Every structure is written in C-alpha cells, then in structure tokens.
C-alpha positions as CSV (number, residue, x, y, z in Angstrom):
1,M,0.1,0.1,0.1
2,L,1.0,3.4,-0.8
3,N,0.8,5.6,2.1
4,S,2.3,9.4,1.0
5,L,4.0,10.4,-1.8
6,R,6.3,13.6,-2.0
7,F,7.2,15.8,-4.8
8,Q,10.1,18.4,-4.8
9,N,10.6,20.3,-8.2
10,I,8.4,18.1,-10.0
11,A,6.8,19.6,-13.1
12,L,3.5,20.8,-12.6
13,F,3.1,20.0,-9.4
14,G,6.7,22.2,-7.4
15,N,6.8,21.1,-4.0
16,L,4.1,18.9,-2.8
17,E,3.2,16.1,-0.5
18,I,0.1,13.6,-0.1
19,D,-1.2,11.3,2.0
20,F,-3.3,8.0,0.9
21,D,-5.7,5.7,2.6
22,K,-6.5,2.1,1.8
23,G,-9.7,1.1,-0.4
24,F,-10.7,2.9,-3.8
25,T,-9.3,6.1,-4.7
26,V,-10.1,8.5,-7.3
27,F,-8.2,11.4,-9.2
28,T,-10.7,13.6,-11.0
29,G,-10.3,16.8,-13.0
30,Q,-10.5,18.6,-16.3
31,T,-9.0,17.5,-19.3
32,G,-5.3,18.9,-18.7
33,S,-5.5,19.6,-15.2
34,G,-2.4,16.9,-14.8
35,K,-4.1,13.5,-14.1
36,S,-2.3,11.2,-16.3
37,I,1.2,13.2,-15.3
38,F,0.7,12.5,-11.9
39,I,0.0,8.4,-12.8
40,D,3.0,9.2,-14.8
41,T,4.9,10.0,-11.3
42,L,4.2,6.7,-10.1
43,N,4.8,5.1,-13.1
44,V,8.7,6.7,-13.2
45,L,9.3,6.4,-9.4
46,L,9.8,2.9,-10.1
47,A,10.3,2.8,-13.7
48,N,11.7,-0.5,-14.8
49,K,13.2,1.1,-18.3
50,K,14.6,4.3,-19.7
51,T,11.8,6.7,-21.4
52,S,11.6,10.1,-22.3
53,L,9.5,10.3,-19.1
54,D,12.5,10.0,-17.3
55,N,13.8,13.6,-17.3
56,R,10.4,15.3,-18.8
57,L,8.9,15.7,-15.2
58,V,12.0,17.7,-13.6
59,A,10.4,21.3,-13.2
60,K,12.6,23.3,-15.7
61,G,15.4,25.4,-14.2
62,S,15.4,23.0,-11.2
63,A,19.1,21.7,-10.0
64,F,17.6,18.8,-7.8
65,S,14.3,17.2,-8.3
66,S,12.6,14.2,-6.6
67,I,9.7,12.0,-5.9
68,E,9.3,9.7,-3.2
69,G,7.1,7.4,-1.8
70,V,6.5,5.7,1.2
71,F,5.0,2.3,1.6
72,S,3.7,-0.5,4.2
73,V,5.4,-3.4,3.7
74,L,3.9,-6.8,3.0
75,Q,5.1,-9.8,3.7
76,N,6.1,-10.7,-0.2
77,T,7.8,-7.1,-0.2
78,K,9.7,-8.2,2.9
79,D,10.9,-11.2,1.6
80,W,12.6,-9.3,-1.4
81,L,14.1,-6.9,0.7
82,I,15.8,-9.5,3.2
83,N,16.8,-11.5,-0.1
84,Q,18.5,-8.1,-1.1
85,E,19.7,-7.8,2.5
86,F,18.3,-4.2,2.9
87,D,17.2,-3.1,6.7
88,V,13.0,-4.2,7.1
89,D,11.3,-1.6,8.5
90,D,7.1,-1.2,8.9
91,E,7.5,1.0,5.9
92,L,9.6,1.1,2.6
93,I,10.8,4.5,1.5
94,V,11.4,4.4,-2.4
95,T,12.9,7.7,-3.8
96,R,13.8,8.9,-7.5
97,E,15.8,11.7,-7.8
98,W,17.3,14.1,-10.3
99,R,20.8,16.3,-10.5
100,L,21.9,18.8,-12.8
101,K,25.5,18.2,-13.9
102,E,26.9,19.7,-17.0
103,N,23.9,20.8,-18.2
104,K,22.2,17.1,-18.2
105,Y,20.1,15.3,-15.5
106,K,21.5,12.2,-13.5
107,S,19.1,10.3,-12.5
108,R,19.5,7.9,-9.8
109,F,17.0,5.2,-6.9
110,R,17.3,4.6,-3.5
111,I,15.2,2.6,-1.6
112,N,15.6,3.0,2.6
113,G,18.4,5.5,1.6
114,V,20.6,3.2,-0.5
115,L,21.2,3.6,-3.9
116,V,20.1,1.1,-6.0
117,N,20.2,-0.5,-10.0
118,R,17.6,-0.2,-12.4
119,D,17.0,-4.2,-12.3
120,Q,16.0,-4.0,-8.5
121,I,13.7,-1.5,-9.0
122,S,12.2,-3.3,-11.7
123,E,11.8,-6.3,-9.5
124,L,10.3,-3.9,-6.7
125,R,8.0,-2.4,-9.1
126,S,5.7,-6.1,-10.1
127,L,5.8,-6.1,-5.9
128,L,4.3,-2.5,-5.1
129,F,2.4,-1.4,-8.4
130,D,0.2,-3.0,-11.1
131,F,-0.5,-0.3,-13.5
132,T,-3.1,-0.7,-16.4
133,L,-3.1,2.5,-18.1
134,Q,-5.0,3.8,-21.0
135,G,-4.2,2.0,-24.4
136,D,-1.7,-0.2,-22.7
137,T,-2.7,-3.9,-23.2
138,S,0.3,-5.4,-24.5
139,N,0.2,-8.2,-21.8
140,L,-2.6,-9.4,-23.4
141,N,-0.5,-10.2,-26.4
142,N,1.8,-12.4,-24.5
143,S,1.2,-16.1,-24.5
144,E,3.2,-16.5,-21.3
145,Y,1.4,-13.5,-19.7
146,Q,-2.0,-15.2,-20.5
147,L,-0.5,-18.6,-19.2
148,G,0.6,-17.4,-15.9
149,L,-2.8,-15.9,-15.2
150,L,-4.4,-19.1,-15.8
151,D,-1.6,-20.8,-13.5
152,S,-2.4,-18.2,-10.2
153,L,-6.0,-19.0,-10.3
154,G,-5.2,-22.7,-9.7
155,L,-4.3,-21.6,-6.4
156,K,-2.7,-24.9,-4.4
157,K,-3.2,-28.0,-6.8
158,I,-2.2,-26.2,-9.7
159,H,1.2,-24.9,-7.7
160,Q,1.9,-28.4,-6.8
161,S,1.3,-29.6,-10.4
162,I,3.8,-26.7,-11.4
163,S,6.7,-27.8,-8.9
164,K,6.3,-31.3,-10.0
165,V,6.9,-30.4,-13.7
166,K,9.2,-28.1,-12.7
167,Q,11.5,-30.7,-11.0
168,D,10.5,-33.8,-13.3
169,W,11.6,-31.6,-16.1
170,K,15.1,-30.4,-14.4
171,I,15.6,-34.3,-13.3
172,W,15.1,-35.4,-17.3
173,N,17.3,-32.5,-18.5
174,D,20.0,-33.0,-16.4
175,S,19.7,-36.9,-17.8
176,N,19.3,-35.4,-21.8
177,L,22.5,-33.6,-21.0
178,R,24.8,-36.4,-19.8
179,L,23.2,-38.6,-22.9
180,E,23.9,-35.9,-25.4
181,H,27.6,-35.1,-23.8
182,A,28.3,-38.6,-24.1
183,R,27.0,-38.5,-28.1
184,E,28.7,-35.2,-28.8
185,K,32.0,-37.0,-27.2
186,I,31.1,-40.6,-29.3
187,S,31.2,-38.6,-32.6
188,N,33.8,-36.3,-31.9
189,S,35.9,-39.0,-30.5
190,K,37.7,-40.6,-33.4
191,K,39.4,-37.7,-34.8
192,E,40.4,-36.5,-31.0
193,F,41.6,-39.9,-30.5
194,E,43.6,-40.2,-33.4
195,E,45.1,-36.6,-32.7
196,M,46.0,-37.5,-29.1
197,Q,47.5,-40.8,-30.1
198,Y,49.6,-39.1,-32.7
199,I,51.0,-36.3,-29.8
200,Y,51.7,-39.2,-27.2
201,E,53.6,-41.5,-29.7
202,D,55.4,-38.4,-30.8
203,L,56.2,-37.3,-26.8
204,D,56.8,-40.6,-26.5
205,K,59.8,-41.0,-28.6
206,L,61.5,-38.6,-26.8
207,K,61.6,-40.6,-23.7
208,L,60.8,-37.9,-21.3
209,E,61.8,-38.7,-17.7
210,D,63.5,-36.1,-16.2
211,P,62.2,-32.5,-15.7
212,N,65.7,-31.4,-15.3
213,E,66.9,-33.1,-18.3
214,Q,67.3,-30.2,-20.3
215,T,69.7,-28.1,-18.0
216,K,71.7,-31.3,-17.3
217,L,72.7,-31.6,-20.9
218,E,73.1,-28.2,-21.1
219,I,76.2,-28.3,-18.6
220,D,77.2,-31.7,-19.8
221,Q,77.4,-29.3,-23.6
222,N,79.2,-26.6,-22.1
223,R,81.6,-29.2,-20.4
224,L,82.3,-31.1,-23.7
225,S,82.8,-28.2,-25.8
226,N,85.6,-27.2,-23.6
227,L,87.2,-30.4,-23.3
228,L,90.4,-29.8,-24.2
229,R,91.0,-26.8,-22.0
230,L,89.4,-29.1,-18.9
231,K,92.3,-31.8,-19.6
232,E,94.9,-29.7,-19.5
233,G,94.0,-27.8,-16.4
234,V,93.3,-31.2,-14.4
235,K,96.9,-32.5,-16.1
236,S,98.1,-29.1,-14.2
237,L,96.3,-29.5,-10.9
238,L,97.8,-33.1,-10.8
239,T,101.3,-32.2,-11.3
240,R,101.4,-29.5,-8.5
241,L,99.5,-31.2,-6.2
242,N,100.8,-34.8,-6.6
243,E,103.6,-35.4,-9.2
244,S,106.8,-34.5,-8.0
245,L,109.6,-33.0,-10.4
246,D,113.5,-33.4,-9.9
247,E,113.4,-29.4,-8.8
248,Y,109.8,-29.1,-8.0
249,P,108.1,-31.3,-5.4
250,S,104.4,-31.5,-5.4
251,I,102.0,-30.1,-2.8
252,L,101.6,-33.5,-1.4
253,D,105.3,-33.6,-1.0
254,H,105.3,-30.6,1.1
255,T,102.8,-32.0,3.4
256,N,104.5,-35.0,4.0
257,F,107.6,-33.6,4.8
258,C,105.8,-31.3,7.1
259,I,103.8,-34.6,8.7
260,N,107.1,-36.2,9.4
261,E,108.7,-33.2,10.8
262,L,105.7,-32.1,13.3
263,K,105.5,-35.7,14.5
264,I,109.4,-35.6,15.5
265,L,108.8,-32.2,17.0
266,S,105.5,-33.0,19.0
267,Q,107.3,-35.7,20.5
268,M,109.6,-33.3,21.9
269,D,106.7,-31.0,22.9
270,S,103.6,-32.8,23.1
271,S,101.6,-29.3,23.1
272,L,103.0,-29.4,18.8
273,E,100.3,-32.8,19.0
274,P,96.9,-30.9,18.2
275,I,99.0,-29.1,15.2
276,F,100.4,-32.2,14.1
277,D,96.6,-33.6,14.1
278,N,95.1,-30.7,12.3
279,L,97.8,-31.4,9.1
280,Y,97.4,-35.0,9.6
281,R,93.6,-34.4,8.5
282,I,94.3,-31.4,5.7
283,T,96.7,-34.1,4.4
284,N,94.4,-36.6,4.1
285,D,91.9,-34.4,2.8
286,L,94.3,-33.3,-0.1
287,H,94.4,-37.0,-0.6
288,D,90.2,-37.3,-1.4
289,L,90.9,-34.1,-3.3
290,I,93.4,-36.0,-5.8
291,Y,91.3,-39.1,-5.7
292,Q,88.4,-36.7,-6.7
293,I,90.3,-34.8,-9.4
294,N,91.3,-38.4,-11.0
295,D,87.9,-39.5,-11.2
296,Y,86.8,-36.4,-12.7
297,E,90.3,-36.8,-15.4
298,K,88.6,-40.1,-16.3
299,T,85.2,-38.9,-17.5
300,L,87.0,-36.8,-19.9
301,D,87.7,-39.8,-22.2
302,I,84.7,-39.4,-24.1
303,D,84.1,-40.2,-27.7
304,P,84.3,-36.9,-29.6
305,S,80.8,-37.7,-31.5
306,F,79.2,-37.9,-27.8
307,L,78.9,-34.0,-28.1
308,N,77.1,-34.4,-31.3
309,D,74.7,-36.7,-30.1
310,L,74.1,-34.3,-27.0
311,Q,73.5,-31.5,-29.4
312,V,71.1,-33.3,-31.4
313,R,69.2,-34.4,-27.9
314,L,68.7,-30.9,-26.8
315,S,67.9,-29.7,-30.1
316,L,65.0,-32.7,-30.2
317,L,63.9,-31.0,-26.7
318,K,63.6,-27.8,-27.3
319,S,61.5,-27.9,-30.8
320,H,59.2,-30.2,-29.0
321,Q,59.0,-27.3,-26.2
322,K,58.1,-24.9,-28.9
323,K,55.8,-26.9,-30.8
324,Y,53.5,-27.5,-27.8
325,H,53.7,-24.4,-25.9
326,R,55.2,-26.0,-23.1
327,N,58.2,-26.4,-21.0
328,L,60.3,-30.0,-20.2
329,A,57.9,-30.6,-16.8
330,D,54.8,-29.6,-18.5
331,L,55.5,-31.8,-21.3
332,I,55.9,-34.9,-18.8
333,S,53.0,-33.7,-17.3
334,Y,50.8,-33.6,-20.5
335,K,52.1,-36.9,-21.9
336,N,50.5,-38.7,-18.7
337,E,47.5,-36.6,-19.3
338,I,46.9,-37.8,-22.5
339,L,47.6,-41.2,-21.5
340,T,45.4,-41.2,-19.1
341,Y,42.8,-39.8,-21.9
342,L,43.8,-42.9,-24.0
343,S,42.8,-44.9,-21.5
344,S,39.5,-43.7,-20.5
345,Q,38.5,-44.3,-24.5
346,D,38.0,-48.2,-23.5
347,S,35.7,-47.3,-20.6
348,A,33.7,-44.5,-22.2
349,S,29.9,-43.9,-20.7
350,D,27.5,-46.7,-21.7
351,I,25.5,-44.7,-24.3
352,N,22.6,-47.5,-23.7
353,Q,22.6,-46.9,-19.9
354,L,22.5,-43.1,-20.4
355,S,19.6,-43.3,-23.1
356,S,17.7,-46.1,-20.9
357,L,17.9,-43.6,-17.6
358,E,16.7,-40.7,-20.3
359,S,14.1,-42.5,-21.3
360,K,12.4,-43.4,-18.2
361,K,13.0,-39.1,-16.9
362,R,11.4,-38.6,-19.9
363,I,8.0,-40.7,-19.5
364,I,7.9,-39.2,-15.9
365,R,8.3,-35.9,-17.2
366,D,5.7,-36.2,-19.5
367,K,3.1,-37.7,-17.4
368,S,3.7,-34.2,-15.0
369,N,3.4,-32.2,-18.0
370,K,-0.3,-34.2,-18.9
371,N,-1.5,-34.0,-15.7
372,L,-0.2,-30.2,-15.4
373,S,-2.2,-29.8,-19.0
374,I,-5.2,-31.7,-17.8
375,L,-5.5,-29.5,-14.6
376,R,-5.0,-26.2,-16.7
377,K,-7.8,-27.0,-19.1
378,T,-10.2,-27.5,-16.2
379,I,-9.4,-24.1,-14.8
380,A,-9.4,-22.3,-18.2
381,L,-13.1,-23.4,-18.7
382,Q,-13.9,-21.6,-15.1
383,L,-12.1,-18.7,-16.2
384,E,-14.0,-18.6,-19.6
385,N,-16.9,-19.2,-17.8
386,K,-16.4,-16.3,-14.8
387,L,-14.6,-13.7,-17.6
388,I,-17.8,-13.9,-20.0
389,T,-19.9,-13.1,-17.1
390,I,-18.4,-9.9,-16.0
391,L,-17.7,-9.0,-19.9
392,K,-21.5,-9.6,-20.3
393,K,-21.8,-6.7,-17.3
394,L,-18.9,-4.6,-18.2
395,G,-21.3,-3.9,-21.7
396,I,-20.1,-6.3,-24.1
397,P,-23.5,-8.6,-24.5
398,N,-22.7,-11.3,-27.3
399,V,-19.1,-12.0,-26.1
400,R,-17.6,-14.9,-26.5
401,F,-14.3,-16.1,-24.4
402,K,-12.1,-19.0,-25.3
403,I,-8.7,-20.5,-24.2
404,I,-7.0,-22.4,-26.8
405,F,-4.8,-24.6,-26.1
406,E,-1.5,-25.9,-28.2
407,E,1.0,-28.4,-27.2
408,C,4.6,-27.2,-27.1
409,D,7.8,-28.9,-26.8
410,P,8.0,-29.5,-22.9
411,T,9.6,-27.0,-20.9
412,I,9.9,-26.3,-17.2
413,N,6.8,-24.4,-17.6
414,G,5.1,-27.7,-19.1
415,I,3.8,-28.4,-22.7
416,D,0.8,-25.8,-22.7
417,K,0.6,-23.3,-25.0
418,V,-2.6,-20.8,-24.7
419,N,-4.1,-17.9,-27.0
420,F,-6.9,-16.0,-25.4
421,M,-9.8,-15.9,-28.3
422,F,-12.4,-13.6,-28.3
423,S,-15.2,-12.3,-30.7
424,A,-17.7,-9.4,-29.3
425,N,-20.1,-9.3,-32.2
426,P,-22.9,-12.0,-33.4
427,G,-21.7,-14.2,-36.3
428,L,-17.9,-13.5,-36.0
429,P,-15.3,-15.9,-35.6
430,L,-13.2,-16.6,-32.3
431,A,-9.8,-14.5,-32.9
432,P,-7.2,-13.6,-30.7
433,L,-8.0,-11.5,-28.2
434,A,-4.9,-9.1,-29.1
435,E,-6.4,-9.2,-33.3
436,T,-10.0,-8.6,-32.7
437,A,-10.7,-6.8,-29.6
438,S,-10.6,-3.0,-29.5
439,G,-9.1,-0.7,-27.4
440,G,-11.3,-0.4,-24.6
441,E,-12.8,-4.1,-25.3
442,K,-9.0,-4.8,-24.5
443,S,-9.6,-2.3,-21.5
444,R,-12.9,-4.1,-20.6
445,V,-11.0,-7.4,-20.2
446,L,-8.1,-6.6,-18.7
447,L,-10.7,-5.4,-15.7
448,A,-12.8,-8.3,-15.9
449,I,-9.2,-10.4,-15.4
450,K,-8.0,-8.0,-12.5
451,A,-11.3,-8.7,-10.9
452,I,-11.1,-12.2,-11.1
453,F,-7.5,-12.1,-9.8
454,S,-7.5,-9.7,-7.3
455,S,-8.4,-12.2,-4.2
456,F,-5.6,-14.1,-5.1
457,D,-3.0,-11.4,-5.4
458,Q,-3.6,-9.3,-2.8
459,S,0.3,-7.6,-2.8
460,N,0.2,-4.3,-4.9
461,L,-1.4,-1.2,-5.9
462,L,-3.8,-1.4,-8.8
463,I,-3.7,1.8,-10.7
464,F,-6.1,2.2,-13.5
465,D,-6.2,5.8,-16.0
466,E,-9.3,6.1,-17.7
467,I,-10.1,2.2,-17.6
468,D,-13.8,3.2,-17.8
469,S,-13.2,5.1,-21.1
470,G,-15.7,4.8,-23.5
471,V,-18.6,3.6,-21.4
472,S,-21.4,4.6,-19.7
473,G,-25.0,4.2,-18.0
474,S,-25.2,0.8,-16.2
475,V,-21.8,-0.2,-17.7
476,S,-20.5,2.2,-15.7
477,S,-22.1,1.4,-12.7
478,Y,-20.4,-2.0,-13.0
479,V,-16.9,-0.5,-13.3
480,A,-17.6,1.3,-10.6
481,K,-18.5,-1.8,-8.6
482,V,-15.6,-3.6,-9.9
483,L,-13.4,-1.0,-8.5
484,S,-15.1,-0.9,-5.5
485,D,-14.6,-4.5,-4.7
486,L,-11.1,-4.7,-6.1
487,S,-10.1,-2.2,-3.3
488,K,-11.8,-4.5,-0.5
489,H,-8.5,-6.9,-1.5
490,R,-6.1,-4.1,-2.6
491,Q,-5.6,-0.5,-2.6
492,V,-6.7,1.1,-5.6
493,F,-5.9,4.4,-7.8
494,C,-8.3,5.6,-10.6
495,V,-8.2,8.4,-12.9
496,T,-11.8,8.6,-13.8
497,H,-13.7,11.0,-15.7
498,Q,-17.0,9.4,-14.5
499,P,-18.9,11.1,-11.9
500,L,-20.9,7.5,-11.3
501,I,-17.4,5.6,-10.7
502,A,-16.1,8.8,-8.5
503,A,-19.0,8.4,-6.4
504,F,-18.3,5.0,-5.2
505,A,-14.5,6.0,-4.1
506,D,-13.1,5.9,-0.7
507,N,-11.3,8.6,-1.1
508,H,-11.5,11.0,-4.0
509,F,-8.7,13.8,-5.2
510,S,-9.4,16.8,-7.2
511,L,-6.4,18.0,-9.8
512,K,-7.2,21.8,-10.5
513,K,-4.6,23.5,-13.0
514,S,-3.4,27.4,-12.7
515,V,-1.5,29.7,-14.4
516,V,0.3,32.2,-12.1
517,A,2.8,34.7,-13.4
518,D,3.3,32.4,-17.1
519,N,3.6,29.4,-14.5
520,T,1.3,26.3,-15.1
521,K,0.8,24.6,-12.0
522,S,-1.1,21.7,-10.6
523,V,-3.1,21.4,-7.3
524,V,-3.9,18.0,-5.8
525,I,-7.0,19.0,-3.5
526,N,-8.1,15.9,-1.4
527,L,-11.8,15.8,-0.9
528,K,-13.0,15.1,2.3
529,E,-16.1,16.5,2.9
530,I,-19.2,15.6,1.1
531,A,-20.2,19.1,-0.4
532,D,-16.8,19.3,-1.9
533,R,-17.4,16.0,-3.4
534,Q,-20.5,16.7,-4.4
535,R,-19.5,20.5,-6.1
536,E,-16.6,17.9,-8.1
537,L,-19.5,15.3,-9.3
538,A,-21.2,18.0,-10.1
539,L,-19.0,19.5,-12.4
540,L,-18.1,16.2,-14.4
541,A,-21.5,15.8,-14.6
542,G,-22.3,18.9,-17.0
543,G,-25.3,20.1,-17.6
544,E,-27.8,22.6,-15.8
545,I,-26.0,23.4,-12.3
546,V,-29.3,22.3,-10.2
547,E,-29.9,19.1,-12.3
548,A,-25.9,18.4,-11.9
549,N,-26.3,18.9,-8.3
550,A,-29.0,16.7,-7.8
551,Y,-27.3,14.0,-9.6
552,A,-24.1,14.0,-7.8
553,A,-26.4,14.0,-4.8
554,S,-28.1,11.0,-5.6
555,L,-25.2,9.0,-6.6
556,L,-22.9,10.3,-3.3
557,E,-26.4,8.8,-1.3
558,H,-26.6,5.8,-3.5
559,K,-23.2,4.9,-2.6
560,A,-23.6,5.8,1.5
561,A,-26.4,3.4,1.4
C-alpha cells in the first residue's frame, strides 16, 4: 500500500506531499489538469526501463528534483528486502532523484536511503505497482502472461503440479544433457583420439622422464665444448698436487715432509700434537681431493661424437617444447594426461545405459506435463465462464471467450501454449484477443481479469488510468462496483471522468490547473467533505447546475446506502 507521495521540484506539481488511505481512490479533474502526469510520476518512481518520461517530469531550471513514495511493507516485499539484504521496517521508502550536472540530468534510485540499480527497482515495481494504463494492453498479446494468469487461478493444487513439472523437467534435462554430452563425445572422439594418439607417440619417442634433463644436457654440452681446456687444466692440477719433479716437489711432498717434521717435534713438545692432528687431517683431505680429480679426469675420456649426439638431443627437446608451447616438466605432465585420456576411451560412458535412464526420466516428465495440462484445461473452463459473466456486465453482451491450448515442446513450465480467443459480435468467429478486440474491449478484459485475480494476489497497488473510457450508464455502474470490490482486497487508484465511478470511491482527489506569472501549476486537493465531493461530481456531470448537483447528491447517497 502507498501511504504517501512527496514531490520536490516536479513539473506541474512543484513541492507537494500527499497522504493516501486504503481502499478505492479516484483522481478527477478537467482535461489537462495533470491527472495523467500524476500517474506518470508513479510510473517514473519505479521505472523498469529508460523512457522519454525520465527527465520530462523535472521542473524547468531546477538543479535537484525528486519523487519519494512511502509504502507499507507486506510479506512478499519483506521477503524481497531480506533477500536483497536491506534493513526491514514497517515502512519502505523509495526515492527517484535528479541532479543537474554539466547541463544534463543524472538520475538515480534509492531504497530506504541506499542507492540501487534499475534491475532492483524493476523487481520491486512488480511487488508494489500493477499498472493498467489507457491503451496499454500489450500484456494481453503475450502467451506467457496469459499462461501465468491461468496458473495463478489454480491455487494450491496447480502450484503443486507446476512444482512437480519443474522438478521432473530438471531431472530429465540433467539426464538428457549427460546423454547428449556422451553422444557428442563419441561423435568427436575418433578425430580427437587420433590427434591425441599422434601427440602421445610423438612425445613417447622422446623418452621423457627427468624434468631437469635439458639443464643437465646444457651443462654437459658446455663441458664437452671445453674438453681440451679441461684436460689441460686437470693435468696441471694433478702435477702440482701429486706428481713431483726433480727440481719441483708437489704439494703432497711438502705436506708429507711437514707431517714427519711435526711428528718428531711433537715428541719433544706435546703441545704441538693438536697442530700435528690438524695437518694430518688436511693431508688426508688432500689425498681425497686428488682421488676426486683423478676420477673427474677419467670422465674426460669421451668419444668426440658424443657431443654431437648430445646437441641433437637438446635440439629435439627444444623443438618439442616450442611445438607444444610447454616446458619440459609440462610436457611430461601432458604426456601422462594424454595417456589417461587414451585409456579412458576404452571405458567410455555406456550410451545404452544413459539412453535408458533418459527415457525413464522423460516418461516421468511427460506424465507430469499431461497432469498439469489437464488441470490447466479445467481451470481454463472456469476462467472462461467467469470472464464471460463479467464482460457481459461490462457492456459486451454478445461476448464469446475461449482459451485455446496448443501443445509445445516440453519446457520447465510444461507443454502448454495458450491463446485467449475473443469475439464481441454475433456471426464473427473467435480470433486472438490481441487481433480482434478494440482498445476499449481490451481494457474491459483487463479489468475483468483483475477482478477475478485480485482475491488471489493482494500484494500490489492497482492503478487504472481511464479504464472506464468509452462506457456509460449501467456499464459505468458495474465498472464502479468492480473497482470498489477490487479495493476490498487491494489499494486501488483510478483516474476517471465518470461521476458515477468517482462516487463509489472511498477517497477522492481533485486536480486543478492554474497559471500564475506564466507558470502552470497543478494543485491536488483531497476532497474529504461531502459538499466538496458533490461539487466535483456535479462538474463532472455537466449540464444545468441544479440538475448536476441533484445528480451528484443522488450518487453520493447511493454510495452511502
């Protein structure tokens, strides 16, 4: 329910605050008084898409403008707010504001003071407002909208059936996807298998085992490339360390002499024994070093052709890394992955087993779809009868209405596609409502639909803009009764020119336009007194003043009775 509306620098209205009550509220006034623009402000407050209205409502020359609506929080709105992680209170405040920046208006939305995006506003709009605007009956052309209307009339029983259809469809769809994936895998597997087999054989020829092989080979390559220099250097080392010449004793000769000399001296002075021990250890280490160099020298006895083989191997490794865009370690992993893939092809998913499972799930899905379709057709007959009864009272005495079912491919919503068929005149065949009904007839169909469904969905504010256009007399009386009955379940706003309909309202606002200093203003007046309402109804009725007043008084008396 909309509790209040506040304007700041809004075209025609300027700065204005209006409080609303529950029930049936009408807005009346002369043509051009701002009634439609008032409805536009509601439309723009919770705009689900960008339109030309977005900036048109901003008062000329204002740097800041805003529209603020305060709503009571019902359960469905509360659930949405919790899901969106907003703080929940008894009231919900929605704000649309415009700021002038660089000669352009920038617009943004707020919910309880928090900035939100248009998608969130669009979701909230469906919970707070239900518009039926003059000439806007596009929803009636939509098969999904028609099916949704039908389903919402079925209450608990059909909702349980819809839930089962959704569940069974999802289970079937999962098994079908697995089957299709397996079939696709098999259809593509031959080429892929051959490609993978070629890559595996190509990599297997390399005999890849050590991820550090390339580094080791590069070290060996560097060593072999300098083999002559290495041999000369090792020979020189061994000569100086071990091989004494006549005139030049080796390092080992010197250390042996020192050992013998220290041994004799330590016998004379025992304090030299630790020095002797250290030198003895050093001498042993020197022997070990000579042995290691000797061993290394033996490794230098290599066939010269080995260098060529090593370089060929290195070149092969590098070319494969470049070919597959992987380093050596990744090539080894890649080879193992391919081996796993090739092995798995021998135990690929059993198509027959998957096909059997899909078939079983499809049978369950089809059964749920048929049960739902039968329920829908039963409810469709009820809807047809109710709509025909209401439409006759709404001034279409020869109306025929039929809901045609067409079976479509199964979806999460079942197998039904529906089309509302309509005929207003005898002798004319039924045709799709969107094609055959006039604008006024479509509006009355929408009103009849709202009348039927209002007791099932009591959440949002119903807004009608001249839904009574083109009707008069007893039809107007019935339109008024329908709108009044709707307001027992939901808050209803209606822009009208019909005094009879306005008289049925619980709340009455009159819009009057005035021009002051070349500025046009629209004033919204809450007509709380009977005398004020009577004057307004008399203006709507027109004709002689005395007769119009008497007519207006009789309408209000009838409403009071």
